[in-house]
N, C-alpha and C positions, 0 to 999 in steps of 0.2 A: 537574369537568371543567375541562380545560385550556382556555383561549383559544388560537384557533390564528393570530391576526392578526401582524403585526408587532410587536417589544418586547413578545411575550407571554411567559409562563412556558412554554409549549410551545417556543418558539424555545431556552431553555435545555435543554430536555430533548433537543433536535436536536443541540446544542451537546456534552452529553454522550455521545450516541452517536457523533457522528463522533469526538469525542477519545479515545475507546476502539478505535474502528475505527482509525484513523491511527496510534495507537500499535504495535498489532497488525500493521498493513500495512508501517509501517516496520522494525520490527523484524525481522520474515521476509524483507521484499524487499531491503531492502538491508543492515542488520547482520549479518546471519548469514553473509555472504559474506567477510569477512574473518575469521571463525573457522573457516571449513572451508576456505580458501585452501590453507594449508599442508598437510593431507591432500589435497587435490585434487592439489596438484603432486605429492607423491610417490607417488601412485596411477597418475595420468594420464600425468606422465613430460613434461608440457609447461613451459616456464618462465612464472616468475610474470608475465613483462610479457606472456606471450600469455594467459595467464588473467585478469589484470586487464583486458586489452583488450577481455575480453566485458563487463565491468562498465562500461567506459565506454561501448560501443556502447548498454547500456541506457539510460546517463544520457542520451546523444546522442537516443535513440529517445523518452524521455521529455519533452525540450526540445520536439522537433518535434511531438509528439502533444499538446503542451498546447493547441495553436488547435483542432483538432478537436473535442477534450473539451470544452472552452468551448462549440463550437458545439453539441454534443450537449446540454450543460447548458441551453441558451436553447432546444433544441426537443423535448426528451423531460422525462420525471422523472426527478428525480435518482437515483432508486433504481435505474433502469435501468444507468444507468453505473457506478455505486458499487458494486451487486451485483455485475454481470457482470464489473467488472474486478477484484471480490476472487477470483471463482469462476477467472477465466482467470488470475489472480498463482496461486494455489492449484495449477491443475493444470500450470502451467509449473515450479513447485519441483518437483513430482514428476517432470518431464520433466528437470530440471536433475540431481536424483539419480540417472539412467539415463544421463546423456552418458557416451560413451565417445572421440568425438573432438572436434576443436577447433570444426569447421564446426557440429556438434551443440549445441555451449556457446554459439557466436556467434549461432546462430538463436534458441534459448532467450531468452538474455539480449536481444535484439532483444524478443520477445515481451513478455519481463518490462518493459521500457520501456513498453511501451503499457499494461500493468497499471498500474505507476506514476503514469503520467498520468491513470488512470480515479480512483485509489484516495490520492493522496497529497496535500499541502497545496493543489496550484493548485486541484483540483477541489472539495476540503473546505472551502476559505475560501470559494467562491463561493457555496456553499449555504448556509455560515455565515451570511455577511453578508446574504442574502437574507430572514433573519428579524427583522434589527434595524435602524432607522434612527440611534438615538441609541448604540447600545451594539454598534458593530462592532466596534471595537478592541478591547472587552473579551473579545466572543465568539472572535476570533481569539488574544488573547494566551492564553486559557484552551486551546484547543486546542493550541497552539505550547508552552505549558506541558507538557500530558499529553505530547507527542509527543516530548518531550526525555527522556522516560524511555524510550524503547524501546530505546536503547543498554545502558542500565541494566539490562532485564528479559531483554532478547533475546541480548544478545552471552553474559550466561554461562550462560543457557538452552542455547541452542546449543552451547557450550563442553561443558556436561555431558553433553549427548547426543551429541555425537561422541564424546568418551571413551568414554560406555557403550555406543554401539553402532555407531559408525563414522559418517562424513559423511553416507554415502548414505541410511541410515536415519533420521538425524539430519533430513536435509531433508524426508523424506517425515512425520515427526510434527510439523514446524514447519508444512508444507503443511497439515496437518489443522486445526492449530490456526487457520490463516489462515480455513480454509474455515469451521469451525464456528462460531469467534466473529465473522467480518466479516460472510460473507453474511446471514447473519440481521439483523444490526444495520443493515446499509447497505438492506436489504428494508422497512425503517421510515423510512427519511428520505424527509422531502417539504419542498416550500416553501410560503410563503403564495402564495394566488391573484396576488396582484398581485406581476408578477416585472421583475427589470432583467436587461438581456443582460450575460453572463458576459464 
């Protein structure tokens, strides 16, 4: 059985879980956008500037929501924020696949920004470092290294799905991947009993 204190083997198990979760989350929530951008532009009839503005909104919301995400990590179990953020992200990617107007797209991406704040590096690093005193840098490096593969995996995957099924169905499939992989993984994430503020 794993020890569950700081600097224990269980901490590295949590790092592995977080690494997989953040890789899938980054792939679906960020790298898929560039892949479906041109098909969206053709079908919806909006300019590329208008469409990329939606992604900028998501990034802005992500930055602002990082503070309440940190407060939530100080107050509740991390699995609540991470799992609910992953579920929200999956639902919003499905909503993204159904947009017809620019207003709908911007609203969806504002929500995706909230999901990003819950499941991407800012939250994941907080949880990972709580498991370590001496090896925090190694834990963050391991997660960052795994996350770097998100573009290598999900850009080609999203491209293949878009060619085969169209951008709307591709997003639905990616949302299913996000939900099936990350929600269960995030449900097992925990922190040691001695906690430090985020």
